[in-house]
C-alpha positions as CSV (number, residue, x, y, z in Angstrom):
1,X,95.0,-23.1,2.2
2,X,93.0,-25.4,4.2
3,X,91.8,-21.8,6.0
4,X,91.7,-20.2,2.5
5,X,89.3,-23.1,1.8
6,X,87.7,-22.9,5.1
7,X,87.3,-19.0,4.8
8,X,86.0,-18.9,1.0
9,X,83.2,-21.7,2.0
10,X,82.4,-19.8,5.1
11,X,82.2,-16.7,2.6
12,X,80.2,-18.5,-0.3
13,X,77.8,-19.9,2.6
14,X,77.2,-16.0,4.1
15,X,76.7,-14.8,0.3
16,X,74.6,-17.4,-0.6
17,X,72.8,-17.4,2.9
18,X,73.0,-13.3,2.2
19,X,71.0,-13.8,-1.3
20,X,68.9,-16.8,-0.5
21,X,67.1,-15.7,3.0
22,X,65.7,-12.8,1.5
23,X,64.5,-14.6,-1.4
24,X,62.8,-17.7,1.0
25,X,61.4,-14.6,3.1
26,X,59.8,-12.8,0.0
27,X,58.7,-16.6,-1.3
28,X,57.1,-16.8,2.3
29,X,55.5,-13.6,2.2
30,X,53.8,-14.4,-1.1
31,X,52.3,-17.6,0.2
32,X,50.9,-16.0,3.1
33,X,49.6,-12.8,1.4
34,X,48.3,-15.4,-1.6
35,X,46.7,-17.6,1.4
36,X,45.1,-13.8,2.9
37,X,43.1,-13.2,0.1
38,X,42.2,-16.1,-1.2
39,X,40.4,-16.3,2.1
40,X,39.2,-12.6,1.6
41,X,38.0,-13.9,-1.1
42,X,35.9,-16.4,0.3
43,X,34.6,-14.0,3.0
44,X,33.5,-11.7,0.2
45,X,31.9,-14.6,-2.0
46,X,30.2,-15.5,1.3
47,X,29.1,-12.4,2.3
48,X,27.8,-11.5,-1.4
49,X,26.0,-14.9,-1.3
50,X,24.1,-13.8,2.1
51,X,23.7,-10.5,0.5
52,X,21.9,-12.2,-2.6
53,X,19.7,-14.0,-0.5
54,X,19.0,-11.3,2.0
55,X,18.1,-9.2,-1.2
56,X,16.2,-12.3,-2.9
57,X,14.3,-12.5,0.7
58,X,13.2,-8.8,0.4
59,X,12.2,-8.8,-3.0
60,X,9.9,-12.0,-2.0
61,X,8.8,-9.9,1.0
62,X,7.8,-6.8,-0.7
63,X,6.1,-8.7,-3.4
64,X,3.9,-10.6,-0.6
65,X,3.9,-7.1,0.9
66,X,2.4,-5.4,-2.2
67,X,-0.2,-8.1,-2.7
68,X,-1.3,-8.1,0.5
69,X,-2.0,-4.1,0.5
70,X,-3.4,-4.5,-3.1
71,X,-5.7,-7.3,-1.7
72,X,-6.7,-5.5,1.2
73,X,-7.3,-2.4,-0.6
74,X,-9.2,-3.8,-3.0
75,X,-11.3,-5.3,-0.3
76,X,-11.9,-2.3,1.7
77,X,-12.7,-0.2,-1.0
78,X,-15.9,-2.9,-2.2
79,X,-16.5,-2.9,1.6
80,X,-17.1,0.7,1.6
81,X,-19.1,1.0,-1.4
82,X,-21.4,-1.8,0.1
83,X,-21.7,0.2,3.2
84,X,-22.5,3.0,1.6
85,X,-25.0,1.4,-0.5
86,X,-26.7,0.1,2.2
87,X,-27.0,2.5,4.5
88,X,-27.9,5.1,2.2
89,X,-30.6,2.9,-0.2
90,X,-32.0,2.0,3.0
91,X,-32.2,5.7,4.3
92,X,-33.3,6.9,0.8
93,X,-35.9,4.2,0.9
94,X,-37.1,4.8,4.2
95,X,-37.4,8.8,3.4
96,X,-39.2,7.7,0.5
97,X,-41.8,5.6,2.2
98,X,-42.4,8.8,4.3
99,X,-42.9,11.2,1.8
100,X,-45.5,9.0,-0.4
101,X,-47.3,8.3,2.9
102,X,-47.1,12.0,3.6
103,X,-48.7,12.8,0.3
104,X,-51.2,10.2,0.6
105,X,-52.2,11.5,4.0
106,X,-52.6,14.8,2.7
107,X,-54.7,13.7,0.3
108,X,-57.1,12.0,2.6
109,X,-57.0,15.1,4.8
110,X,-58.4,17.2,1.9
111,X,-60.8,14.7,0.9
112,X,-62.2,14.7,4.2
113,X,-61.5,18.8,4.7
114,X,-64.3,18.7,1.5
115,X,-66.2,16.4,2.7
116,X,-66.2,18.6,6.2
117,X,-66.9,22.2,4.2
118,X,-69.7,20.9,2.2
119,X,-71.3,19.8,5.3
120,X,-70.9,23.5,6.8
121,X,-68.4,22.2,9.5
122,X,-65.2,24.1,11.0
123,X,-62.3,22.5,9.4
124,X,-59.4,25.6,10.2
125,X,-57.7,22.6,12.8
126,X,-57.2,19.9,9.5
127,X,-56.5,22.7,7.3
128,X,-53.4,24.0,10.0
129,X,-52.8,20.0,9.5
130,X,-52.2,20.3,6.1
131,X,-50.3,22.9,5.4
132,X,-47.7,21.5,8.6
133,X,-47.8,17.7,6.3
134,X,-47.5,19.9,3.0
135,X,-44.2,22.0,4.4
136,X,-42.6,18.1,5.6
137,X,-43.7,17.4,2.2
138,X,-41.3,20.1,1.1
139,X,-38.5,19.3,3.7
140,X,-38.4,16.0,2.4
141,X,-37.8,16.2,-1.0
142,X,-35.3,19.3,-0.3
143,X,-33.5,16.3,1.7
144,X,-33.7,13.3,-0.8
145,X,-32.7,16.0,-3.4
146,X,-29.7,16.8,-1.1
147,X,-29.2,12.7,-0.7
148,X,-29.0,11.7,-4.2
149,X,-26.5,15.0,-5.0
150,X,-24.4,13.4,-1.6
151,X,-24.6,9.9,-2.7
152,X,-23.2,11.3,-6.6
153,X,-20.6,12.8,-4.5
154,X,-19.8,10.0,-2.2
155,X,-19.7,7.8,-5.3
156,X,-16.9,10.2,-6.6
157,X,-14.9,10.3,-3.7
158,X,-14.7,6.2,-3.8
159,X,-13.8,6.2,-7.2
160,X,-11.1,8.7,-6.2
161,X,-9.7,6.9,-3.1
162,X,-9.5,3.5,-5.5
163,X,-7.5,6.1,-8.0
164,X,-5.3,7.2,-5.2
165,X,-5.1,3.9,-3.8
166,X,-3.9,2.4,-7.2
167,X,-1.4,5.1,-8.1
168,X,-0.5,4.0,-4.3
169,X,0.2,0.6,-5.7
170,X,1.5,1.0,-8.6
171,X,4.0,3.7,-7.0
172,X,5.1,0.6,-4.7
173,X,5.8,-1.9,-7.0
174,X,7.5,0.5,-9.5
175,X,9.7,1.2,-6.0
176,X,9.7,-2.7,-6.0
177,X,10.8,-3.3,-9.7
178,X,13.7,-0.8,-9.1
179,X,14.4,-2.0,-6.0
180,X,15.0,-5.7,-7.8
181,X,16.6,-4.7,-10.6
182,X,19.0,-2.4,-8.5
183,X,20.0,-5.9,-6.8
184,X,20.1,-8.2,-9.7
185,X,22.1,-5.3,-11.3
186,X,24.5,-5.4,-8.0
187,X,24.3,-9.4,-8.0
188,X,25.8,-8.9,-12.0
189,X,22.3,-11.2,-13.2
């Protein structure tokens, strides 16, 4: 009978081992899998935090670049306006001065010619000089008229360039806002 008891106990041990071993193994595997999932979640949270920080830094950088570009454009357009005004106004003033002096010289020469003709003197050279100066007056008046038109055209071009620059800045600002929105949506904020 003892042999039957030993065999029965051995058989029961084998059955218990056969049932318990897979259960214990499954429990160990589940614990290991849960540990791996927790580590994976922690790594994902770290990556998400790093991505959020990178996105924040990118947005911050974009804002600084946008502001610097906007400031630079304003300064450049302002400097172009000042340069254009100074160069154009100085040159125009010089040409106007030359025009006025030439007209005054013509008047003076005409008075001298009239006096010489009254005295019976030959004035062919003075008349040729007056004709040349009158041609110079016409050329200066044409040049001044063209400069005035060119100044208006330049002002229009500067205004157009400023409008284009403003549109590009607005486009960049809109793109940055879209990026910020996408990043916020991705981060769930």
